[in-house]
C-alpha positions in Angstrom: 197.7 2.9 173.1 199.1 1.2 176.2 196.8 0.7 179.2 198.2 0.1 182.6 196.7 -0.3 186.1 198.4 1.4 188.9 197.4 2.0 192.6 198.2 5.1 194.6 201.9 5.5 195.2 202.8 3.3 192.2 205.0 4.6 189.4 205.6 4.1 185.7 208.9 4.8 184.2 209.4 6.0 180.6 212.9 6.1 179.0 214.8 5.8 182.2 214.3 9.5 183.1 210.5 10.1 183.1 208.5 8.9 186.0 204.6 9.1 186.5 203.3 8.4 189.8 199.6 8.0 190.8 199.3 10.6 193.7 195.5 10.5 194.4 192.4 9.0 193.1 189.1 10.9 194.0 186.0 9.6 192.2 186.6 9.8 188.4 189.6 12.0 188.9 193.2 11.0 189.2 196.1 13.1 190.2 199.4 12.3 188.7 203.0 13.4 189.6 205.5 13.8 187.0 209.3 13.8 187.3 211.2 14.6 184.2 214.5 16.3 183.0 214.2 20.0 182.4 214.7 19.7 178.7 211.5 17.7 178.4 208.2 19.6 177.7 205.0 18.3 179.4 201.7 20.0 178.6 198.0 19.1 179.0 196.7 18.1 175.5 194.3 21.0 175.2 197.0 23.5 175.9 199.4 21.7 173.3 196.6 21.7 170.7 195.9 25.5 171.2 199.7 26.4 170.9 199.9 24.3 167.7 196.9 26.0 166.2 198.2 29.4 167.2 201.6 28.5 165.6 199.8 27.4 162.4 197.8 30.6 162.2 200.9 32.7 162.9 202.8 30.9 160.1 199.8 31.4 157.6 199.4 35.1 157.9 201.9 37.8 157.6 203.3 39.0 160.8 202.8 42.7 162.0 206.5 42.8 162.5 207.2 42.3 158.9 204.9 45.0 158.0 206.5 47.3 160.6 209.9 46.5 159.2 208.9 47.2 155.6 207.4 50.7 156.7 210.7 51.4 158.7 212.6 50.6 155.5 210.6 52.9 153.4 210.9 55.6 155.8 214.7 55.3 155.9 214.9 55.3 152.1 213.2 58.9 152.1 216.1 60.5 154.0 
């Protein structure tokens, strides 16, 4: 992990097209501003982890849509 010290208004540049700026410091809380291209996804870690867990759960269990498709196929076969 890389540790950097920055003051309010100072910026870090990542890969030429991502900028992270220290906007505000209030007690133990820091407000950061991000500038990045539209194709880059930026998520809070807790949200990212929740999305990953939901994706894993969805991949492990059969989807309701497949059940619905199977039932629709059975119904069509009885015509």
